[in-house]
Short mmCIF file of the C-alpha atoms (twelve columns), coordinates in Angstrom:
data_MODEL
# 
_entry.id   MODEL 
# 
loop_
_atom_site.group_PDB 
_atom_site.id 
_atom_site.type_symbol 
_atom_site.label_atom_id 
_atom_site.label_alt_id 
_atom_site.label_comp_id 
_atom_site.label_asym_id 
_atom_site.label_seq_id 
_atom_site.Cartn_x 
_atom_site.Cartn_y 
_atom_site.Cartn_z 
_atom_site.pdbx_PDB_model_num 
ATOM 1   C CA . ARG A 1   222.782 -122.054 -111.134 1 
ATOM 2   C CA . LYS A 2   222.902 -118.335 -112.003 1 
ATOM 3   C CA . ILE A 3   219.676 -117.766 -110.099 1 
ATOM 4   C CA . ARG A 4   221.126 -119.462 -107.008 1 
ATOM 5   C CA . VAL A 5   224.279 -117.320 -107.217 1 
ATOM 6   C CA . ALA A 6   222.107 -114.184 -107.443 1 
ATOM 7   C CA . GLU A 7   220.066 -115.354 -104.432 1 
ATOM 8   C CA . ILE A 8   223.242 -115.958 -102.396 1 
ATOM 9   C CA . ALA A 9   224.573 -112.516 -103.390 1 
ATOM 10  C CA . ALA A 10  221.283 -110.899 -102.373 1 
ATOM 11  C CA . GLU A 11  221.369 -112.694 -99.011  1 
ATOM 12  C CA . LYS A 12  224.943 -111.528 -98.404  1 
ATOM 13  C CA . ILE A 13  224.094 -107.954 -99.336  1 
ATOM 14  C CA . LEU A 14  221.135 -107.963 -96.931  1 
ATOM 15  C CA . SER A 15  223.296 -109.484 -94.205  1 
ATOM 16  C CA . ILE A 16  225.989 -106.847 -94.673  1 
ATOM 17  C CA . SER A 17  223.339 -104.116 -94.768  1 
ATOM 18  C CA . ASP A 18  221.863 -105.325 -91.465  1 
ATOM 19  C CA . SER A 19  225.321 -105.451 -89.927  1 
ATOM 20  C CA . ILE A 20  226.103 -101.906 -91.049  1 
ATOM 21  C CA . LYS A 21  222.760 -100.687 -89.716  1 
ATOM 22  C CA . GLY A 22  223.499 -102.380 -86.402  1 
ATOM 23  C CA . ASP A 23  226.839 -100.592 -86.058  1 
ATOM 24  C CA . PHE A 24  225.996 -97.358  -87.835  1 
ATOM 25  C CA . MET A 25  222.571 -96.418  -86.511  1 
ATOM 26  C CA . PRO A 26  223.462 -96.224  -82.795  1 
ATOM 27  C CA . LEU A 27  226.463 -94.015  -83.618  1 
ATOM 28  C CA . LEU A 28  224.353 -91.809  -85.861  1 
ATOM 29  C CA . ARG A 29  221.530 -91.486  -83.319  1 
ATOM 30  C CA . ARG A 30  223.965 -90.590  -80.543  1 
ATOM 31  C CA . SER A 31  225.839 -88.032  -82.654  1 
ATOM 32  C CA . ILE A 32  222.682 -86.354  -83.954  1 
ATOM 33  C CA . SER A 33  221.098 -86.357  -80.492  1 
ATOM 34  C CA . ASP A 34  224.163 -84.766  -78.894  1 
ATOM 35  C CA . ASN A 35  224.388 -82.069  -81.566  1 
ATOM 36  C CA . PHE A 36  220.638 -81.397  -81.576  1 
ATOM 37  C CA . ALA A 37  220.467 -81.140  -77.784  1 
ATOM 38  C CA . TYR A 38  223.350 -78.654  -77.893  1 
ATOM 39  C CA . LEU A 39  221.799 -76.575  -80.685  1 
ATOM 40  C CA . THR A 40  218.404 -76.438  -78.990  1 
ATOM 41  C CA . ALA A 41  219.932 -75.611  -75.588  1 
ATOM 42  C CA . GLY A 42  218.617 -78.900  -74.208  1 
ATOM 43  C CA . LYS A 43  214.990 -78.461  -75.294  1 
ATOM 44  C CA . TYR A 44  215.188 -81.694  -77.275  1 
ATOM 45  C CA . SER A 45  217.115 -84.468  -75.582  1 
ATOM 46  C CA . GLN A 46  217.065 -87.241  -78.144  1 
ATOM 47  C CA . VAL A 47  216.620 -87.975  -81.835  1 
ATOM 48  C CA . LEU A 48  215.185 -91.362  -82.727  1 
ATOM 49  C CA . ILE A 49  215.678 -93.012  -86.117  1 
ATOM 50  C CA . ASP A 50  213.992 -96.336  -86.778  1 
ATOM 51  C CA . GLU A 51  215.026 -99.025  -89.278  1 
ATOM 52  C CA . ASN A 52  212.905 -97.327  -91.964  1 
ATOM 53  C CA . MET A 53  214.728 -94.007  -91.392  1 
ATOM 54  C CA . HIS A 54  211.614 -92.481  -89.781  1 
ATOM 55  C CA . ILE A 55  212.851 -89.682  -87.514  1 
ATOM 56  C CA . THR A 56  211.196 -88.368  -84.361  1 
ATOM 57  C CA . VAL A 57  212.538 -86.265  -81.507  1 
ATOM 58  C CA . ILE A 58  211.992 -86.314  -77.772  1 
ATOM 59  C CA . GLU A 59  211.438 -83.113  -75.836  1 
ATOM 60  C CA . GLU A 60  213.356 -82.914  -72.562  1 
ATOM 61  C CA . ASP A 61  210.219 -81.814  -70.643  1 
ATOM 62  C CA . ASN A 62  208.038 -84.636  -72.009  1 
ATOM 63  C CA . LYS A 63  210.102 -87.775  -72.595  1 
ATOM 64  C CA . GLU A 64  207.045 -90.000  -73.023  1 
ATOM 65  C CA . ARG A 65  206.009 -88.402  -76.314  1 
ATOM 66  C CA . ASN A 66  207.804 -88.742  -79.650  1 
ATOM 67  C CA . ILE A 67  207.434 -85.571  -81.700  1 
ATOM 68  C CA . GLU A 68  206.981 -85.975  -85.443  1 
ATOM 69  C CA . LEU A 69  209.052 -83.776  -87.725  1 
ATOM 70  C CA . GLU A 70  205.905 -82.170  -89.134  1 
ATOM 71  C CA . SER A 71  205.282 -80.631  -85.703  1 
ATOM 72  C CA . LEU A 72  208.651 -78.824  -85.591  1 
ATOM 73  C CA . SER A 73  209.242 -75.290  -86.815  1 
ATOM 74  C CA . GLY A 74  211.337 -74.596  -89.905  1 
ATOM 75  C CA . GLY A 75  214.204 -73.280  -87.759  1 
ATOM 76  C CA . THR A 76  214.164 -76.375  -85.542  1 
ATOM 77  C CA . LEU A 77  214.141 -78.616  -88.615  1 
ATOM 78  C CA . ASP A 78  217.169 -76.708  -89.896  1 
ATOM 79  C CA . GLN A 79  218.902 -77.360  -86.570  1 
ATOM 80  C CA . LEU A 80  218.108 -81.051  -86.902  1 
ATOM 81  C CA . TYR A 81  219.473 -81.033  -90.451  1 
ATOM 82  C CA . LEU A 82  222.664 -79.329  -89.244  1 
ATOM 83  C CA . SER A 83  222.991 -81.977  -86.520  1 
ATOM 84  C CA . LEU A 84  222.544 -84.684  -89.131  1 
ATOM 85  C CA . ARG A 85  225.137 -83.178  -91.487  1 
ATOM 86  C CA . VAL A 86  227.777 -82.812  -88.784  1 
ATOM 87  C CA . GLY A 87  227.107 -86.302  -87.411  1 
ATOM 88  C CA . LEU A 88  227.101 -87.979  -90.811  1 
ATOM 89  C CA . GLY A 89  230.235 -86.097  -91.827  1 
ATOM 90  C CA . SER A 90  232.105 -87.514  -88.861  1 
ATOM 91  C CA . ILE A 91  230.850 -91.065  -89.189  1 
ATOM 92  C CA . LEU A 92  231.041 -91.468  -92.970  1 
ATOM 93  C CA . SER A 93  234.518 -89.963  -93.190  1 
ATOM 94  C CA . GLY A 94  235.826 -92.497  -90.703  1 
ATOM 95  C CA . ASN A 95  236.745 -89.545  -88.513  1 
ATOM 96  C CA . GLN A 96  239.195 -88.335  -91.182  1 
ATOM 97  C CA . ASN A 97  238.085 -84.773  -90.420  1 
ATOM 98  C CA . ILE A 98  236.953 -83.855  -93.907  1 
ATOM 99  C CA . PRO A 99  235.848 -80.225  -94.312  1 
ATOM 100 C CA . LEU A 100 232.194 -79.318  -93.822  1 
ATOM 101 C CA . ILE A 101 230.731 -76.911  -96.360  1 
ATOM 102 C CA . PHE A 102 227.573 -74.897  -95.731  1 
ATOM 103 C CA . ASP A 103 225.757 -72.618  -98.168  1 
ATOM 104 C CA . ASP A 104 223.239 -70.218  -96.620  1 
ATOM 105 C CA . SER A 105 222.326 -72.841  -94.063  1 
ATOM 106 C CA . PHE A 106 221.127 -70.390  -91.426  1 
ATOM 107 C CA . VAL A 107 218.620 -68.199  -93.270  1 
ATOM 108 C CA . GLN A 108 215.665 -69.378  -91.117  1 
ATOM 109 C CA . TYR A 109 217.561 -69.008  -87.850  1 
ATOM 110 C CA . ASP A 110 216.721 -66.435  -85.243  1 
ATOM 111 C CA . SER A 111 219.621 -64.895  -83.303  1 
ATOM 112 C CA . LYS A 112 219.584 -67.551  -80.551  1 
ATOM 113 C CA . ARG A 113 219.633 -70.459  -83.009  1 
ATOM 114 C CA . LEU A 114 222.366 -68.766  -85.004  1 
ATOM 115 C CA . ARG A 115 224.504 -68.198  -81.911  1 
ATOM 116 C CA . ASN A 116 224.195 -71.853  -80.853  1 
ATOM 117 C CA . SER A 117 225.023 -73.024  -84.384  1 
ATOM 118 C CA . ILE A 118 228.047 -70.757  -84.781  1 
ATOM 119 C CA . ASP A 119 229.268 -71.860  -81.355  1 
ATOM 120 C CA . MET A 120 228.884 -75.541  -82.259  1 
ATOM 121 C CA . LEU A 121 230.662 -75.038  -85.590  1 
ATOM 122 C CA . ALA A 122 233.464 -73.149  -83.831  1 
ATOM 123 C CA . LYS A 123 233.972 -76.182  -81.591  1 
ATOM 124 C CA . GLU A 124 233.794 -78.462  -84.627  1 
ATOM 125 C CA . SER A 125 236.410 -76.287  -86.372  1 
ATOM 126 C CA . GLN A 126 238.975 -77.475  -83.841  1 
ATOM 127 C CA . ARG A 127 238.786 -80.877  -85.578  1 
ATOM 128 C CA . ARG A 128 238.059 -79.936  -89.183  1 
ATOM 129 C CA . GLN A 129 237.767 -77.040  -91.568  1 
ATOM 130 C CA . ILE A 130 234.370 -75.343  -91.738  1 
ATOM 131 C CA . ILE A 131 233.514 -73.422  -94.909  1 
ATOM 132 C CA . LEU A 132 230.454 -71.204  -94.732  1 
ATOM 133 C CA . PHE A 133 229.026 -69.404  -97.739  1 
ATOM 134 C CA . THR A 134 226.404 -66.792  -97.018  1 
ATOM 135 C CA . CYS A 135 224.847 -63.706  -98.554  1 
ATOM 136 C CA . GLN A 136 224.442 -62.147  -95.112  1 
ATOM 137 C CA . GLU A 137 226.830 -60.326  -92.779  1 
ATOM 138 C CA . ARG A 138 225.319 -61.533  -89.516  1 
ATOM 139 C CA . GLU A 139 227.309 -64.792  -89.288  1 
ATOM 140 C CA . ALA A 140 230.627 -62.914  -89.507  1 
ATOM 141 C CA . GLU A 141 229.439 -60.217  -87.106  1 
ATOM 142 C CA . LEU A 142 228.318 -62.801  -84.580  1 
ATOM 143 C CA . ALA A 143 231.572 -64.764  -84.896  1 
ATOM 144 C CA . LYS A 144 233.482 -61.520  -84.202  1 
ATOM 145 C CA . GLN A 145 231.319 -60.818  -81.139  1 
ATOM 146 C CA . MET A 146 231.975 -64.358  -79.902  1 
ATOM 147 C CA . ASN A 147 235.749 -63.949  -80.441  1 
ATOM 148 C CA . ILE A 148 235.869 -66.852  -82.851  1 
ATOM 149 C CA . LYS A 149 238.899 -66.945  -85.089  1 
ATOM 150 C CA . PHE A 150 237.952 -67.196  -88.779  1 
ATOM 151 C CA . ASN A 151 239.010 -66.148  -92.256  1 
ATOM 152 C CA . TYR A 152 236.608 -63.888  -94.103  1 
ATOM 153 C CA . ILE A 153 236.522 -63.585  -97.871  1 
ATOM 154 C CA . LYS A 154 234.017 -61.236  -99.472  1 
ATOM 155 C CA . LEU A 155 233.312 -61.629  -103.172 1 
# 
């Protein structure tokens, strides 16, 4: 009898898991894709995540080919990771607008990637608090140049 109860529980857990995947994955893919397209200035139009959490991206100029993560540069991977963090933060919080905290997240970024990221986070800051820790001055300098309102604390 105990074995049957465990089997029923396992079936229910798998059923719930499949249901969550069915609802969650399309939202996650859409959110990550939108953020990633914005960060890459449209170079990559879509992020694909399969049921095994295997991630590939689609380049806007060549939509027939899925690009493996191993083929992306470190800076582009960081942009994808930022897209994932922002998207997951929104979905998992139930859109409760929990703060996003970043710690030296932009060290591999060139100036264009950094500008796009700061711009996206400025837009995101209209919905939630963004906390950015960094050992560099360039994020604050860029935010000033972009006329983004922020609080700066130097330790």
